[in-house]
ChimeraX commands (.cxc) that place a marker at each C-alpha (Angstrom):
marker #1 position 0.10,0.06,-0.23 radius 0.5
marker #1 position 1.16,3.70,-0.86 radius 0.5
marker #1 position 1.64,6.05,1.78 radius 0.5
marker #1 position 0.41,9.50,0.55 radius 0.5
marker #1 position 2.35,12.45,2.75 radius 0.5
marker #1 position 0.24,15.52,2.39 radius 0.5
marker #1 position 2.09,18.69,1.98 radius 0.5
marker #1 position 1.49,22.44,2.98 radius 0.5
marker #1 position -0.49,24.83,0.53 radius 0.5
marker #1 position 1.84,27.30,-0.51 radius 0.5
marker #1 position -0.08,30.22,1.53 radius 0.5
marker #1 position 1.64,28.54,4.39 radius 0.5
marker #1 position 5.05,29.65,3.16 radius 0.5
marker #1 position 5.63,32.97,4.77 radius 0.5
marker #1 position 5.90,36.06,2.22 radius 0.5
marker #1 position 9.34,37.45,2.11 radius 0.5
marker #1 position 10.19,41.46,0.90 radius 0.5
marker #1 position 13.30,41.60,-0.99 radius 0.5
marker #1 position 15.37,43.66,1.02 radius 0.5
marker #1 position 19.11,44.27,-0.04 radius 0.5
marker #1 position 22.15,44.07,2.79 radius 0.5
marker #1 position 25.11,45.39,2.58 radius 0.5
marker #1 position 27.01,42.39,1.04 radius 0.5
marker #1 position 24.59,42.87,-2.04 radius 0.5
marker #1 position 25.53,46.48,-2.23 radius 0.5
marker #1 position 29.12,45.86,-2.23 radius 0.5
marker #1 position 28.36,43.21,-5.19 radius 0.5
marker #1 position 26.14,45.95,-7.05 radius 0.5
marker #1 position 29.01,48.33,-7.20 radius 0.5
marker #1 position 31.49,45.66,-8.14 radius 0.5
marker #1 position 29.13,44.49,-10.96 radius 0.5
marker #1 position 28.87,48.26,-11.83 radius 0.5
marker #1 position 32.34,48.89,-11.95 radius 0.5
marker #1 position 33.05,45.85,-14.08 radius 0.5
marker #1 position 30.60,46.92,-16.74 radius 0.5
marker #1 position 32.07,50.39,-16.87 radius 0.5
marker #1 position 35.43,48.91,-17.31 radius 0.5
marker #1 position 34.35,46.54,-20.08 radius 0.5
marker #1 position 32.96,49.68,-21.96 radius 0.5
marker #1 position 36.23,51.49,-21.29 radius 0.5
marker #1 position 38.03,48.88,-22.69 radius 0.5
marker #1 position 35.89,48.66,-25.83 radius 0.5
marker #1 position 35.93,52.24,-26.28 radius 0.5
marker #1 position 40.04,52.31,-25.94 radius 0.5
marker #1 position 40.68,49.58,-28.69 radius 0.5
marker #1 position 42.83,50.89,-31.63 radius 0.5
marker #1 position 40.61,49.16,-34.15 radius 0.5
marker #1 position 37.09,50.09,-32.37 radius 0.5
marker #1 position 34.24,49.28,-34.64 radius 0.5
marker #1 position 30.93,50.00,-34.37 radius 0.5
marker #1 position 30.31,46.65,-32.88 radius 0.5
marker #1 position 32.58,47.74,-30.06 radius 0.5
marker #1 position 30.74,50.89,-29.75 radius 0.5
marker #1 position 27.25,49.12,-29.23 radius 0.5
marker #1 position 29.19,46.57,-27.01 radius 0.5
marker #1 position 30.57,49.69,-24.61 radius 0.5
marker #1 position 26.91,51.49,-24.95 radius 0.5
marker #1 position 25.30,48.39,-23.68 radius 0.5
marker #1 position 27.62,47.71,-20.75 radius 0.5
marker #1 position 27.36,51.55,-19.99 radius 0.5
marker #1 position 23.41,51.16,-20.12 radius 0.5
marker #1 position 24.00,47.93,-17.82 radius 0.5
marker #1 position 26.25,50.16,-15.36 radius 0.5
marker #1 position 23.75,52.78,-14.95 radius 0.5
marker #1 position 21.03,50.22,-14.13 radius 0.5
marker #1 position 23.26,48.35,-11.26 radius 0.5
marker #1 position 24.18,51.94,-9.94 radius 0.5
marker #1 position 20.57,52.65,-9.85 radius 0.5
marker #1 position 19.77,49.35,-8.12 radius 0.5
marker #1 position 22.69,50.08,-5.49 radius 0.5
marker #1 position 21.18,53.63,-4.75 radius 0.5
marker #1 position 17.86,52.38,-4.13 radius 0.5
marker #1 position 19.32,49.80,-1.94 radius 0.5
marker #1 position 21.16,52.10,-0.16 radius 0.5
marker #1 position 18.26,54.65,0.55 radius 0.5
marker #1 position 16.31,51.48,1.70 radius 0.5
marker #1 position 19.04,50.73,4.21 radius 0.5
marker #1 position 18.97,54.15,5.42 radius 0.5
marker #1 position 15.50,54.97,5.39 radius 0.5
marker link #1:1,2 radius 0.2
marker link #1:2,3 radius 0.2
marker link #1:3,4 radius 0.2
marker link #1:4,5 radius 0.2
marker link #1:5,6 radius 0.2
marker link #1:6,7 radius 0.2
marker link #1:7,8 radius 0.2
marker link #1:8,9 radius 0.2
marker link #1:9,10 radius 0.2
marker link #1:10,11 radius 0.2
marker link #1:11,12 radius 0.2
marker link #1:12,13 radius 0.2
marker link #1:13,14 radius 0.2
marker link #1:14,15 radius 0.2
marker link #1:15,16 radius 0.2
marker link #1:16,17 radius 0.2
marker link #1:17,18 radius 0.2
marker link #1:18,19 radius 0.2
marker link #1:19,20 radius 0.2
marker link #1:20,21 radius 0.2
marker link #1:21,22 radius 0.2
marker link #1:22,23 radius 0.2
marker link #1:23,24 radius 0.2
marker link #1:24,25 radius 0.2
marker link #1:25,26 radius 0.2
marker link #1:26,27 radius 0.2
marker link #1:27,28 radius 0.2
marker link #1:28,29 radius 0.2
marker link #1:29,30 radius 0.2
marker link #1:30,31 radius 0.2
marker link #1:31,32 radius 0.2
marker link #1:32,33 radius 0.2
marker link #1:33,34 radius 0.2
marker link #1:34,35 radius 0.2
marker link #1:35,36 radius 0.2
marker link #1:36,37 radius 0.2
marker link #1:37,38 radius 0.2
marker link #1:38,39 radius 0.2
marker link #1:39,40 radius 0.2
marker link #1:40,41 radius 0.2
marker link #1:41,42 radius 0.2
marker link #1:42,43 radius 0.2
marker link #1:43,44 radius 0.2
marker link #1:44,45 radius 0.2
marker link #1:45,46 radius 0.2
marker link #1:46,47 radius 0.2
marker link #1:47,48 radius 0.2
marker link #1:48,49 radius 0.2
marker link #1:49,50 radius 0.2
marker link #1:50,51 radius 0.2
marker link #1:51,52 radius 0.2
marker link #1:52,53 radius 0.2
marker link #1:53,54 radius 0.2
marker link #1:54,55 radius 0.2
marker link #1:55,56 radius 0.2
marker link #1:56,57 radius 0.2
marker link #1:57,58 radius 0.2
marker link #1:58,59 radius 0.2
marker link #1:59,60 radius 0.2
marker link #1:60,61 radius 0.2
marker link #1:61,62 radius 0.2
marker link #1:62,63 radius 0.2
marker link #1:63,64 radius 0.2
marker link #1:64,65 radius 0.2
marker link #1:65,66 radius 0.2
marker link #1:66,67 radius 0.2
marker link #1:67,68 radius 0.2
marker link #1:68,69 radius 0.2
marker link #1:69,70 radius 0.2
marker link #1:70,71 radius 0.2
marker link #1:71,72 radius 0.2
marker link #1:72,73 radius 0.2
marker link #1:73,74 radius 0.2
marker link #1:74,75 radius 0.2
marker link #1:75,76 radius 0.2
marker link #1:76,77 radius 0.2
marker link #1:77,78 radius 0.2
marker link #1:78,79 radius 0.2
view
């Protein structure tokens, strides 16, 4: 005979609010720094092509997004 184990419903799980701690802020800062470094590397190439410019632009936009997230996280921790 098969034993059936009943599982708790999904509603039984606690609802977690997303919060960022200082380690997350450091990681966001490091990722933004790496994205900016990559963008700068693409722009400094002697053979900078339109593909390199597109890559540099994408990396710079990524860095701006990460900096916005880090700023929001800092405001959340302070406030």
